C-alpha positions as CSV (number, residue, x, y, z in Angstrom):
1,M,7.0,6.0,20.2
2,N,7.2,2.2,20.9
3,I,5.9,-0.2,18.1
4,N,6.8,-3.7,19.1
5,K,3.7,-5.4,18.0
6,V,1.6,-4.7,14.7
7,L,-1.2,-6.1,12.7
8,I,-1.4,-6.1,9.1
9,I,-4.7,-6.7,7.3
10,G,-4.6,-7.8,3.8
11,A,-2.0,-10.4,2.7
12,G,-1.8,-9.1,-0.8
13,T,1.4,-7.8,-2.3
14,M,1.3,-4.5,-0.3
15,G,0.3,-6.1,2.8
16,S,2.9,-8.8,2.7
17,G,5.6,-6.3,2.0
18,I,4.6,-4.0,4.8
19,A,4.5,-7.0,7.2
20,W,8.0,-8.6,6.1
21,W,9.5,-5.0,6.5
22,F,8.4,-4.6,10.2
23,S,9.5,-8.3,10.8
24,S,12.9,-7.3,9.6
25,L,13.3,-4.6,12.2
26,G,12.7,-7.6,14.8
27,I,9.0,-6.5,15.4
28,Q,6.3,-9.1,16.1
29,V,3.8,-9.1,13.1
30,H,0.6,-10.5,12.4
31,L,-0.5,-10.8,9.1
32,Q,-4.3,-11.2,8.4
33,D,-6.4,-12.3,5.4
34,E,-9.5,-14.4,5.1
35,S,-8.0,-16.3,2.2
36,D,-6.0,-19.4,3.0
37,E,-4.3,-19.4,-0.5
38,Q,-3.4,-15.7,0.1
39,L,-1.8,-16.4,3.4
40,L,0.2,-19.4,2.0
41,K,1.5,-16.8,-0.7
42,A,2.4,-14.4,1.9
43,K,4.2,-16.9,3.9
44,E,6.2,-17.9,0.8
45,Y,7.1,-14.2,0.1
46,C,8.0,-13.5,3.4
47,T,10.5,-16.4,3.6
48,S,12.0,-15.8,0.3
49,Q,12.6,-12.3,1.2
50,T,14.1,-13.2,4.4
51,L,16.4,-15.5,2.6
52,K,17.2,-13.0,-0.2
53,W,18.2,-10.2,1.8
54,A,20.0,-12.2,4.3
55,A,22.1,-13.7,1.3
56,K,23.0,-10.2,0.3
57,N,24.0,-9.4,3.9
58,Q,21.3,-6.8,4.2
59,L,20.0,-7.9,7.6
60,D,21.3,-7.9,11.0
61,Q,22.9,-11.3,11.2
62,R,21.5,-11.5,14.9
63,I,18.1,-11.6,14.0
64,T,17.9,-13.2,10.6
65,Q,17.0,-16.4,11.9
66,D,14.3,-15.0,14.4
67,I,12.6,-13.0,11.3
68,L,11.1,-16.3,10.1
69,N,9.4,-16.7,13.4
70,L,8.3,-13.2,13.8
71,T,5.4,-13.1,11.4
72,K,2.3,-15.0,12.4
73,F,-0.3,-15.7,9.4
74,I,-3.7,-15.4,10.9
75,K,-7.8,-15.0,10.5
76,K,-9.9,-12.1,11.6
77,N,-11.1,-14.4,14.6
78,E,-7.5,-14.5,15.6
79,W,-6.8,-10.7,16.3
80,D,-5.4,-9.7,19.7
81,K,-6.4,-6.8,21.3
82,D,-3.1,-5.2,22.3
83,Y,-1.3,-4.4,19.0
84,D,0.6,-0.9,19.2
85,L,-0.3,-0.3,15.5
86,V,-2.9,-1.9,13.0
87,I,-2.5,-1.1,9.3
88,E,-5.3,-2.0,6.7
89,A,-4.1,-2.9,3.5
90,I,-7.1,-4.3,1.7
91,I,-9.2,-3.4,-1.4
92,E,-9.6,0.0,-2.4
93,N,-13.2,0.1,-1.6
94,L,-14.7,2.6,0.7
95,E,-17.4,0.9,2.4
96,I,-15.4,-2.3,3.0
97,K,-12.7,-0.2,4.5
98,K,-15.1,1.7,6.6
99,G,-16.8,-1.5,8.2
100,L,-13.2,-2.8,8.8
101,F,-12.6,0.1,10.9
102,R,-15.7,0.3,12.7
103,A,-14.9,-3.6,13.8
104,L,-11.3,-2.6,14.7
105,D,-12.6,0.4,16.8
106,E,-15.0,-2.0,18.8
107,F,-12.1,-4.7,19.2
108,M,-9.0,-3.0,19.8
109,D,-7.4,-1.5,23.1
110,Q,-8.0,2.2,23.2
111,K,-4.2,2.8,23.0
112,T,-3.8,1.1,19.6
113,I,-3.2,3.0,16.7
114,I,-5.2,2.5,13.6
115,A,-3.9,3.4,10.3
116,S,-5.1,3.0,6.6
117,N,-2.6,2.4,3.5
118,T,-5.1,3.9,1.2
119,S,-3.9,5.1,-2.1
120,S,-6.8,7.7,-2.5
121,F,-9.6,8.0,0.0
122,P,-9.6,11.0,2.5
123,I,-8.5,9.7,6.2
124,A,-11.4,11.8,7.5
125,L,-13.9,10.1,5.4
126,L,-12.6,6.7,6.2
127,G,-12.8,7.5,9.8
128,E,-16.0,9.2,10.1
129,D,-17.7,6.4,11.9
130,L,-15.4,6.0,14.5
131,T,-15.9,7.1,18.1
132,P,-14.2,10.5,18.6
133,E,-11.6,8.8,20.9
134,R,-10.4,6.7,18.2
135,Q,-10.3,9.4,15.6
136,T,-7.5,11.0,17.5
137,N,-5.5,7.8,17.0
138,F,-6.5,7.1,13.4
139,L,-4.4,8.2,10.4
140,G,-3.1,7.3,6.9
141,L,0.1,5.5,6.5
142,H,0.7,5.1,2.7
143,F,3.5,2.8,1.8
144,F,4.7,2.3,-1.7
145,N,5.3,-0.8,-3.7
146,P,7.8,-2.8,-3.3
147,A,7.3,-1.8,0.5
148,P,10.7,-3.3,1.7
149,V,12.6,-1.2,-1.0
150,M,10.7,1.9,-1.3
151,K,11.8,4.5,1.6
152,L,8.9,7.0,1.1
153,V,5.9,6.6,3.7
154,E,3.2,9.4,3.5
155,V,2.1,10.2,7.1
156,I,-1.6,11.6,6.6
157,S,-3.4,13.4,9.5
158,S,-7.3,14.2,9.3
159,V,-8.6,17.1,10.9
160,H,-9.2,14.6,14.0
161,T,-5.8,13.2,14.2
162,D,-3.5,14.1,17.0
163,K,-0.8,16.0,15.5
164,T,1.6,14.6,18.1
165,L,0.9,11.3,16.9
166,A,1.8,12.2,13.4
167,R,5.0,13.8,14.2
168,D,6.1,10.8,16.5
169,L,5.4,8.3,13.6
170,Y,7.5,10.5,11.2
171,S,10.3,10.4,13.8
172,W,9.9,6.5,14.2
173,F,9.9,6.0,10.4
174,E,12.9,8.2,9.9
175,A,14.8,6.5,12.6
176,K,14.1,3.3,10.8
177,G,15.3,4.1,7.4
178,K,12.3,5.3,5.6
179,A,11.7,8.7,4.2
180,P,8.4,9.9,5.7
181,A,6.4,12.8,4.4
182,L,3.7,14.7,6.2
183,C,0.7,15.0,3.9
184,K,-2.6,17.1,4.0
185,D,-5.6,15.0,3.8
186,S,-6.8,15.3,0.2
187,P,-7.7,12.7,-2.3
188,G,-4.5,11.0,-3.6
189,F,-2.3,12.9,-1.2
190,I,1.1,13.9,-2.8
191,V,2.4,11.0,-4.8
192,N,-0.9,9.5,-6.1
193,R,-2.1,13.0,-7.2
194,V,1.0,14.0,-9.1
195,A,1.2,10.3,-10.6
196,R,-2.2,10.5,-12.4
197,N,-0.4,12.4,-15.2
198,F,2.6,9.9,-15.3
199,Y,0.0,7.0,-16.2
200,G,-2.6,9.2,-17.9
201,E,-0.6,11.0,-20.6
202,P,1.1,7.8,-21.7
203,L,-2.2,5.9,-21.9
204,R,-3.5,8.6,-24.1
205,I,-0.4,8.8,-26.1
206,A,-0.5,4.8,-26.6
207,Q,-4.4,5.2,-27.3
208,T,-4.6,1.3,-28.4
209,D,-3.7,-2.1,-27.0
210,D,-0.3,-2.3,-28.8
211,E,2.6,-3.8,-26.8
212,Q,5.2,-2.1,-29.1
213,K,3.9,1.3,-28.1
214,F,3.9,0.6,-24.4
215,K,7.7,-0.6,-24.8
216,E,8.7,2.7,-26.8
217,I,6.9,4.9,-24.3
218,D,8.5,3.0,-21.3
219,H,12.1,3.1,-23.3
220,I,11.9,6.8,-23.5
221,L,10.5,7.9,-20.0
222,K,13.6,5.5,-18.7
223,E,16.2,6.7,-21.0
224,V,15.4,10.4,-21.2
225,G,13.3,10.9,-18.2
226,G,15.4,8.9,-15.7
227,F,12.8,6.8,-14.4
228,K,13.6,3.3,-13.0
229,M,10.5,2.0,-14.6
230,G,8.0,3.3,-17.3
231,P,4.3,3.9,-16.7
232,F,3.1,0.5,-18.4
233,E,5.9,-1.5,-16.5
234,L,4.9,0.0,-13.3
235,M,1.1,-0.2,-13.7
236,D,1.6,-4.2,-14.4
237,L,3.8,-4.1,-11.3
238,I,1.3,-2.3,-9.2
239,G,-1.7,-4.3,-10.6
240,V,-3.8,-2.8,-13.5
241,D,-6.9,-3.1,-11.4
242,V,-5.4,-1.4,-8.5
243,N,-4.1,1.6,-10.5
244,Y,-7.4,2.0,-12.3
245,S,-9.3,2.0,-8.9
246,V,-7.1,4.8,-7.6
247,T,-7.4,6.9,-10.9
248,C,-11.3,6.7,-10.8
249,S,-11.3,7.6,-6.9
250,V,-9.2,10.6,-7.5
251,W,-11.0,11.4,-10.7
252,N,-14.2,11.4,-8.6
253,A,-12.9,13.2,-5.4
254,Y,-11.8,16.1,-7.8
255,G,-15.2,16.5,-9.4
256,Q,-14.4,14.4,-12.6
257,N,-11.7,16.9,-13.4
258,P,-10.8,16.0,-17.1
259,R,-6.9,15.9,-16.2
260,F,-7.6,12.7,-13.8
261,T,-10.0,11.0,-16.4
262,P,-9.4,7.2,-16.4
263,H,-8.7,5.9,-19.9
264,K,-10.7,3.2,-21.6
265,L,-7.7,1.2,-22.5
266,Q,-7.0,0.6,-18.7
267,E,-10.8,0.0,-18.0
268,D,-10.6,-2.7,-21.0
269,L,-7.6,-4.7,-19.5
270,V,-9.4,-4.7,-16.1
271,K,-12.5,-6.2,-17.6
272,E,-10.4,-8.9,-19.4
273,K,-8.7,-9.8,-16.2
274,R,-5.4,-8.6,-17.6
275,L,-4.3,-7.3,-14.2
276,G,-0.4,-7.3,-14.8
277,R,2.3,-9.4,-13.5
278,K,0.0,-11.2,-10.7
279,T,-2.1,-12.7,-13.8
280,K,0.8,-13.1,-16.1
281,R,-0.5,-10.7,-18.4
282,G,-1.3,-6.8,-18.3
283,F,0.0,-4.5,-20.7
284,Y,3.0,-7.1,-21.2
285,R,3.1,-10.8,-21.2
286,Y,4.7,-12.7,-18.4
287,E,5.7,-16.3,-18.7
């Protein structure tokens, strides 16, 4: 498995983090987004990450100066054809993702591995419009936020994915310091299926928009449960809208099973554009 040139599509928090992690390995990266503002934010993020990790001596000093030049920030019409790996990290919208994969299938070399960073959609469903040849080279690679720090990567094969490809990627990520997990192609995979209760039960306990209750629940789960972050802190970090979207997706995929039911409190915050750290207010205020 040789990965020397990567395209990441979506320059939000997750896409930027994934792009920077690959560049920190000395790999050439193209980070694509259609928003100039988002690309600028991503460039600032990648620069600050490089300088921060270099200051802590957590980067190979031989490549520290090169990392700033390894990532190219591009638009869709600037794609190359010869990427070894393409990872989609855009909005969690089924039809938008499927449209993107159809375009990638038509444009990219046949050798290019195409992957989705989806949190919840089955890989077979995302790839159902792809050519049979491409489906064998299509899978899920689900990173966790913040991608440079979190070691887990879920490697998800559909029924069509070449099983050798999944095993080879597992070995590649393991050799690069990640902790990969081979996952069955089911809604939410492993972590996001289990995590629905980590978010859902605290929301049901809090019931109302009360920051003091959020703090109390977060404190108990950190102090007693040993979690590094409480559920409300983590939802604010991930993005309340992203977390809510995943919950809805998993809930619908499992036939609206009551244990996955989205909570109205979270829905209300999304409607109010209180999306967490990125909007300076979610369950908490950030000044």
